[in-house]
VMD Tcl script that draws the C-alpha trace (Angstrom):
set ca {
  {0.00 0.00 0.00}
  {2.83 2.40 0.79}
  {4.13 2.22 -2.80}
  {0.73 3.19 -4.19}
  {0.49 6.14 -1.77}
  {3.98 7.34 -2.72}
  {3.11 7.12 -6.42}
  {-0.15 9.01 -5.82}
  {1.75 11.74 -3.97}
  {4.30 11.96 -6.78}
  {1.75 11.94 -9.61}
  {-0.47 14.57 -8.05}
  {2.27 17.09 -7.32}
  {1.65 20.38 -9.07}
  {4.90 20.30 -11.03}
  {4.21 16.89 -12.57}
  {0.71 17.88 -13.67}
  {1.99 21.20 -15.06}
  {4.73 19.40 -16.96}
  {2.25 16.91 -18.43}
  {-0.03 19.72 -19.59}
  {2.98 21.52 -21.08}
  {4.08 18.44 -23.00}
  {0.60 17.86 -24.41}
  {0.17 21.48 -25.44}
  {3.72 21.53 -26.83}
  {2.96 18.49 -29.01}
  {-0.17 20.15 -30.38}
  {1.71 23.43 -30.91}
  {4.45 21.53 -32.76}
  {1.88 20.06 -35.14}
  {0.43 23.52 -35.81}
  {3.83 25.01 -36.55}
  {4.84 22.01 -38.69}
  {1.70 22.47 -40.74}
  {2.43 26.19 -41.03}
  {5.92 25.42 -42.30}
  {5.04 22.62 -44.73}
  {1.74 24.00 -46.02}
  {2.18 27.78 -45.92}
  {5.85 28.79 -45.78}
  {7.70 26.14 -47.80}
  {5.60 26.22 -51.01}
  {6.46 29.90 -51.74}
  {10.10 29.29 -50.83}
  {10.15 26.28 -53.15}
  {8.61 28.45 -55.87}
  {11.25 31.14 -55.33}
  {14.09 28.63 -55.73}
  {12.68 27.19 -58.93}
  {9.79 24.99 -57.87}
  {11.93 22.70 -55.74}
  {10.17 20.58 -53.11}
  {12.81 20.18 -50.42}
  {11.46 16.86 -49.14}
  {12.06 15.27 -52.54}
  {15.74 16.26 -52.76}
  {17.95 13.20 -52.51}
  {21.20 11.74 -53.71}
  {21.03 8.24 -55.22}
  {23.86 6.20 -53.79}
  {22.87 2.95 -55.49}
  {20.31 2.50 -58.27}
  {17.36 0.17 -57.85}
  {18.06 -3.36 -59.07}
  {15.12 -5.68 -59.61}
  {12.99 -5.84 -56.46}
  {15.63 -4.04 -54.38}
  {14.82 -0.34 -53.99}
  {17.38 2.39 -54.64}
  {19.59 3.48 -51.77}
  {19.19 7.23 -51.39}
  {20.51 9.93 -49.11}
  {17.46 12.13 -48.42}
  {19.11 15.42 -47.59}
  {16.04 17.40 -48.67}
  {13.97 15.87 -45.89}
  {16.76 16.82 -43.46}
  {16.67 20.42 -44.72}
  {12.89 20.45 -44.20}
  {13.18 19.14 -40.63}
  {15.89 21.70 -39.77}
  {13.72 24.47 -41.20}
  {10.73 23.20 -39.17}
  {12.88 23.18 -36.02}
  {14.14 26.72 -36.56}
  {10.61 28.05 -37.00}
  {9.28 26.14 -33.97}
  {12.24 27.32 -31.87}
  {11.69 30.93 -32.99}
  {7.96 30.74 -32.25}
  {8.61 29.34 -28.76}
  {11.32 31.96 -28.18}
  {8.88 34.74 -29.06}
  {6.22 33.24 -26.78}
  {8.65 32.98 -23.83}
  {9.94 36.49 -24.52}
  {6.37 37.82 -24.41}
  {5.66 35.99 -21.17}
  {8.88 37.34 -19.62}
  {7.98 40.90 -20.60}
  {4.58 40.46 -18.94}
  {6.32 39.21 -15.79}
  {8.67 42.21 -15.81}
  {5.71 44.59 -16.07}
  {4.12 42.81 -13.11}
  {7.32 43.05 -11.08}
  {8.02 46.71 -11.93}
  {4.62 47.95 -10.83}
  {5.15 49.89 -7.63}
  {3.95 48.05 -4.58}
  {2.65 49.80 -1.51}
  {5.60 51.15 0.44}
  {6.37 49.03 3.46}
  {5.30 50.42 6.80}
  {8.14 51.99 8.73}
  {9.50 49.68 11.39}
  {8.32 50.24 14.92}
  {10.79 52.18 17.03}
  {13.07 50.10 19.18}
  {12.95 50.15 22.97}
  {16.02 52.36 23.06}
  {14.41 54.91 20.72}
  {11.24 54.95 22.82}
  {13.28 55.49 25.98}
  {15.32 58.27 24.36}
  {12.14 59.95 23.11}
  {10.69 59.82 26.60}
  {13.86 61.31 28.07}
  {13.87 64.06 25.44}
  {10.23 64.92 26.20}
  {10.98 65.04 29.95}
  {13.97 67.34 29.38}
  {11.84 69.70 27.32}
  {9.47 70.09 30.26}
}
mol new
graphics top color blue
foreach p $ca { graphics top sphere $p radius 0.5 }
foreach p [lrange $ca 0 end-1] q [lrange $ca 1 end] { graphics top cylinder $p $q radius 0.2 }
display resetview
């Protein structure tokens, strides 16, 4: 029973749940950005460089023989994945930068000034002596 309770405590910690939500949202965000790259950004870039589809770029290392397929080095697919990564990384960077700027605005807002500390016993005694001397 103790093992189950320990696992329950671990699984229900706030950080674990937050991390799980972040991973799920990150996966969905990655799909959105990948679609943006492959369906919106890359076609015009391919058109600008002469109608090249990057994912189809490859170098044939060995031609197909009979039922054996050709051995190819698919560097175009690698270029596409690197481009996807750079756009996803930039999008996440911009999102984190925006969140950080919101945090800074929150932190820079002036808070109520702290109340002055209560006078010490020595100060109270000296004030009392001063008042008595004035009389």
